[in-house]
C-alpha positions in Angstrom: -11.4 -72.8 -170.0 -12.0 -76.4 -170.9 -13.0 -75.5 -174.3 -9.9 -73.5 -175.0 -7.9 -76.6 -173.6 -9.7 -78.7 -176.1 -8.9 -76.3 -179.0 -5.6 -76.3 -178.3 -5.0 -80.0 -177.9 -6.8 -80.4 -181.3 -4.6 -77.7 -182.8 -1.4 -79.5 -181.6 -2.7 -83.0 -182.8 -3.4 -81.5 -186.3 0.0 -79.4 -186.3 2.1 -82.5 -185.5 0.3 -84.7 -188.0 0.7 -82.1 -190.6 4.4 -81.4 -190.4 7.6 -83.2 -191.4 10.5 -81.2 -189.7 11.4 -80.2 -186.2 11.2 -76.4 -187.5 7.7 -77.0 -188.9 6.7 -78.5 -185.5 7.9 -75.2 -183.8 6.0 -73.2 -186.3 3.0 -75.2 -185.6 3.2 -75.0 -182.0 3.6 -71.3 -182.1 0.4 -70.9 -184.1 -1.4 -73.2 -181.7 -0.3 -70.8 -179.1 -1.3 -67.7 -181.0 -4.9 -69.4 -181.2 -4.8 -69.6 -177.6 -3.8 -66.3 -177.0 -6.3 -64.8 -179.2 -9.2 -66.8 -177.3 -7.9 -65.5 -173.9 -8.2 -62.2 -175.1 -11.6 -62.3 -176.5 -12.9 -63.2 -172.9 
């Protein structure tokens, strides 16, 4: 679970540094959530 949280935090940090608009932030957060969801399904 700690690994998933670390991956999620890293994804959010990268997403926030890579986007320039509020809409972009929303899309990046959604993608980060999808990664987290996919990781949870694999367990």
